[in-house]
N, C-alpha and C positions, 0 to 999 in steps of 0.2 A: 231428753236434752242432747244438741248436736256434738258431735266429736270433735268438730273443728269449729273456730272462731268464724265470724262472718267474713265472707270473701268481698274485698273492696272492688268496686265498679273502676273499670279503666277511665283515664282521664279525658274526658270529653273534651275540655279547651284545650289541652295538648293536642288531641286528634284534629281538632278543627284548625288549629294553627299550622299543622303538618300539611293538612289537604290545602291551605291558602298558600303555603311555601311550595307545595307541587306544582300549584298552577301558575307560580310566579318563576319558575326554574326555566333555563334556556332549553326548551324543548316543547313540543306538542303535548298538551295535556293528555296523560294516558299512554304516552309513548313507551313508558318504562313498565308497563303492563302490572303485574303481580307485584313487583318491586315497589311500586307506590303505594299499594295496600299495605304490603309489609312495613314500609317505612312508618306509615300512620299508625299501625298497630305497635311498634316498639316505641314511637313518641307517646303513645297513651300510655303504655306500661310503666315508662320512665318518668311520666309527668313533666315532659321537655322536650322542647322543639327548638333548634334541631336536637335530635337525641343524641347520646353519647355511644361510640364503638363499644363493643363489648370487650371487657378487659380480662375477665375470668370466667370465661365458659367451662362449664364442668361436667362431666358424665359420671354418672353413678351406675356401675353395672350390679344389679341385683342378682344372686345366684341362689340357686336353689333346686333340689331334686324332687321329683314326684313318683310316688309308689305306682301311679298308673303306668310308668313306662315299662313295668313288668308284664303288662298286658300285650306288649309288642306293637306300641303305637309310634315308635321311633325307628329310625333307620339306623340309630346309633346306641351304644349300650351306656347305661346311666354312669359309668366310671368317667365318661368324658367331662362330665360337669367339673369334677376337682380339677383334672387336668387342664382345663380352660382357666379355672381360677389362679393357677399356677402361671398360665400364659399371658392372663390380663397383667398380673402383677410383675411378670418380666418384661412387659413391654412387646410382646410378639403377636397380638391379636390383631385381626383386621381394624376393629375399632380404636387400638392404640395407633396404628398408622393413619388412619383417616383424620383422628382427632389431632394428631401434631400438625398434619397438613392444615387443618382448619383452624388451629390456633385454640384448641382446648386439652383440658388434661382429663386423665380418667381414674376413678376409683372404683373397686371392687368390693363388695360387700357380701359376706356368706351369711345368708339369713337360714337357709335350710339344706346346705350339701350334706350329702350322705357320708360324712367322715366323722370321726371321733374327735378330732382336734381340727381347728381351723389352720389355714397356711401361717396366720399371724395373728398376734392379739388384735392389730388393727382392723384386718379384714374380719375376724370374727366377733368383733365388739357388739355387734347387733344380733348375734346367731338365736334363732329361737328354737329349732330342733333339727334332727338328722332325718331329712326327706319329709315331705309333707304324705298324707295318707293317699291310698289308692281311691280315688274320687269314684271309682266304678262301684266300688262295694263298701265304703266306708268314708267317714268324714275327713276332708282333708286336715283339719286342727281341731283342737279343743276349744271352747269358749276363751278360756284364758290365753291361750296360744295366738288366737286370731286378733285380740285385743293388744297382746304384746308386738305382734308383727306390724300392725296399724302403726302403733306408737314408735317402733323402730324406723320406719319410713318418714314418720313424721320428725324424729329426732335427727335423723341424717340429714333432712333437708335444712332444718335449723343450723346444724353443725357447717352445712356448706355456704348458707348465706351468711352466717355471722362471719366465715372466715373470708368473705368478701366476693362470693361468687354472685355474678349479674345475670346469669343464663344458664339454666339447668336442663340436662337431657337424662333420661332414665333409660338403661339399658338392661337387658335381660340376659341370663345363662341358666339354661337348665333342661336336660334332655328330658323329653316328654311334656315340656310346658305349654305348647300350643294347644294340648287336649284340655286341660282345665281352663286356659284363656278363652279358648273357643265355647266351651260350656258356659262361662260365665256371660260372654256376648249373646249366646243363644238364649240364656234366660232373661237378660236385662233388654233384649229386643223382642222377645217371644217369638223367636224363629225355630224351624225343625232343623235337627241335627244335620239330615243330608243337603240342606241348603248352605251351610256354614263351614262345614268340616273340610279342611283342606290337605295338602300333602306333606306339610311341616318340613322336616329334613328331607324329604325325598322318598316317602313311603310308596311301596307298591299297591295294587288293588287289594291285595289280602290285607295289607297293614291299614289301608284306609277303611277297610269294614271294620276292622278291630276298633279303629279310633272312632268311628262313627257310633259303633255300640257303645264303647265307653261313655261317649257324652250322652247318648241316650239313657244309659242307666243312671248317670250322675244327674241329669235333669230330672228323672222320674223322681230321686231321692230327695230332690231340693224343690219339688213341685209346691210345697206350702210356704215355701220363702220367698217367692219371686220377687216381691216388693221390699226385700231387707237385704240390702248389699252386703252387711256385716255378716248376716247369715249364709249368704250366697258365697262369700270369701271362706267361711268356716266349712261349709258342707261340699262344695265343689271348686274351691280355688286353691289356695296353698299360701304358705308363709311369704314366699317371694311376691307373689301377686298381692298380698295384702300389704306387704310394706311397700310395694309400688304406690299402691292407692293412696298411703299416708304421705308418701313423698309428694306424689302429684299434688294433692290438696292442701298440703302445706305450703308450698312453693306458691300456690294462688293466694293464699290467707296472707303470706309475707310478701306479696306484691312483686313476685319474681318470674319474668318470662321464661317458658319452658317449650321444649320442641319434643313432640311425642315421636316414637320411633314406630315398630311394627304390632302386629296383632296383641303380642303379650302385653306391651305396655300400654296398648290403647283398651285392653280389656279393662286393665287396672284404673285407667283414666275414666272409663265410663262408670265404675263403682264410685270413684273419687268425686265425680261431677254430681252424684246422687247423694253423697254424704257432706259434700260442700257446694251447694248449688251457686252456680255461676263461676266455678274454676274454670270451665271450659274457655272463656274469654281471655284467660293468661296463656294458653297454649296454640300453638300452630302444629299442623301434622307435618313432620318432617318428609315422609314420604308414604306411597302407598304399595304395600306388600303384596305377594301374589296370593295370600290366604284370603279366601272369600269373606270371612267373618271379619277381616279387617275394614273392608270396605262397607261393611253394614255399620261397624261402630263408629267410623268416620261420619257416615251419614247421620246417624243419631245424635252424635255431637257437632254437627253442622260445620265439620273442618274439610278444608279442600288440602290435598297433599301437595307440598311446595314441588318435589321432585316425583318422577316414577320411572324407575329404572329396574323394574322386576326382580328387587331385591328382596330376600327371604333369610337373611343371616340371623338378625337379632343383634343383640349386644349393643344397641344403640347406634349400629352403624348407618342405617338410613338417615336419621335426624342427624346425625354428623354430617353427611354428605350435603344436607340441606343449610347446614349453617353458612357456608361461604356466601349462599345466595341471600342468606338474611344480612350478613355485614355488607354485601354489595347494595343493599336496599338501604341501609343506614348511611352508608358512604355518599350514595348519590343524594339523599336528601340533604346531607349535612354539608358535602363539599362542592356541589354543583353551583355555578353562579346563577344570580337571577337575571333576568331580562335587564333590569334597572342597574346591577352591578356590571353586566356586560356591557352595557350602552346600546342595547340592542332594541329598536323599537318594536313593540308587538303588533303594531298596525300594519 
């Protein structure tokens, strides 16, 4: 039995109407490039042409620590995760600044930060555990925990959509989290560790070697579960990744468009599309990070990044930077005059 309901198809009639309107606007057809395709996508998601401008874009940052950080796979200590959760809550992180500029709001959810008590009851409402296990030597989660984490992401999506969110962005925060993300992508795309492991927070050559070894060892332990995304999340993922998987899948089930961020979110999206086939059609790739695994995952999802700025921060920051571009796509399709309205002959 599927963990999620059926993913609805995008509205083909609304898409056709949007293409027809693009052809009638006061410009040469195709002159706005990717903006035109994005406007058609938004119209198809909303079942409306012209589409409405987004009124409540919402970023949810999923925070969690990972035991594999103790293996020296990150340039920063694990304690940074909890400090950054407080920074998100105070509005001082990059994603807070960028979201404010783009007309979005930010929520942070402690899914597996290695602290005894969450920063607040609201932030810790869906906490699964303190840190996920070290995937190089042990499973990240128990069977009950992976189910709990996926359901936490599903419930967070429902909470945000029920509160009026009309576009969602998933962000991530967790020292060491690119290691399980890269492992998931390698497993789901049948790729070798040396081809997908990147520099994460800026590790040196020795750190890269340790990270590659951790990914290799985790893949070996998961070798019998390659076709089972829930088992992969349990063995070599983590609570935050599992929650993001549930979040991405449920957004599609609830007909809510989403902008994907970098390698960690896109790893979860790969698992989500496996669990809720067709979910990928409700997503756009906000950007392409510098992590090699991210490009591999985007190709598998058949998504092209909206912007490419060599970003590798996470937090949802790359997707938030792309949001004004999506807003521009909606605005041009909605507010531009047609040739007929402007009294201009197309001949």
